[in-house]
Steps between C-alpha positions, in 0.01 A plus 500: 500500500799574278852372558609849601228507765551147638883517500589870530871434559535309176621651172230356274697568184779272620291234670509188285311198640696181423409372156527120459522541125838669543628186666449315173764631255397503136833348403711276724878522485646206309860519617633280777456648849824680600614406849800646684652298784706651783689310771665621816839332551852525357622167638668262256237235582202726557179311576291805417670504158448124456131539587482792253655295223254217567212751490627637165510153351141441604386838367665432164332158484167676562554743213664801663809695398730545799797710593703474821685798647842425651544736797880465497648848474180687576592795725318582821213746451628860499864377477506551124314712244192368326708489181706211642505214250361237742224735617399570142508128416261431787268786413491401130402148602225631727366712213510194271317272742127435542549300821774421751621236739690612813693228688697578813681302767382577849787656697458619862126458462469716190572521128864563415650843439586378150134439427390829652766694309364370169147603592618840626667569164168447321342846482150546635448751223644625173339832425133439579532126425571217742714230336367219724137606513259224391768236446462159656729374775579164664707488819717212624760439767755240609603429857793317650287374787131443566238645274435872539297764322673820615667578169197430282280707731742793472513469121120496489496835676747636250302364211189678626697819552620481140141441381567152373244221473654253746350155448348312798730199484865505610793267563713459813764226482632387838846343541573589140838327510312166506271585206751525215731236352868544415411629156287773653169351394208492744409156629144363487308614808198690620717814473556433130129443448426831671750670269310361202174627649641849553636531146169376354311759700739780405457422127120485535486836675737653247292381205185619675620850587775617264265642234282684751751597767479876418127486570542288814725761659315807376396708804245770559731698728769515233256590223426811704861610476640660193794327340726783620376474860532122497857518368590756767356286777654168401840652421572644842872506586625171639547488875 
């Protein structure tokens, strides 16, 4: 029985069974993994920022190149044109990155509006391309009270929606005001050890996937669309 006979609803010309050889790039990238870190608070002593800075130090020690976006001055989504300087700064950093770290305080049982605004300014598409597609992501949160996972769970949903490879591990720091010293450095604790674990895992996944991410996110349904049809679909007017 031919493929057309056994699977009559399938376009045989566009059906590509996964090829393990394509998961082994002929040449591995030699540059340091590029990681963008976002945090979700504008407070002078922001624990999400302090955790982000600690994560960046660890990533650099592990061999990554890091950049941190300062959300100060970023307008609310739809309150400014896409040409706004802060919006363009964020989008340029997203395009530069191969992986990201999102760190938000938990406020009223959710990520902050500051965190969500940054994510909302990242386009799901640019033409027929998705700027976040296939990039790695680690999610972390800080809480003023007992440990919670509401913010990291929400950010996981967003990471999936934006077609990112969200790593299994995550960090949730409870009573964050007790976990940093006066200089803003994180104290030794199980929370610090978890942070190290998360950054290790993010780097491993980034090294593993960055050279094959276009293949990992290649989809049969989208191969069936022409480039023009795909661009028309993904560029629907914003609601």
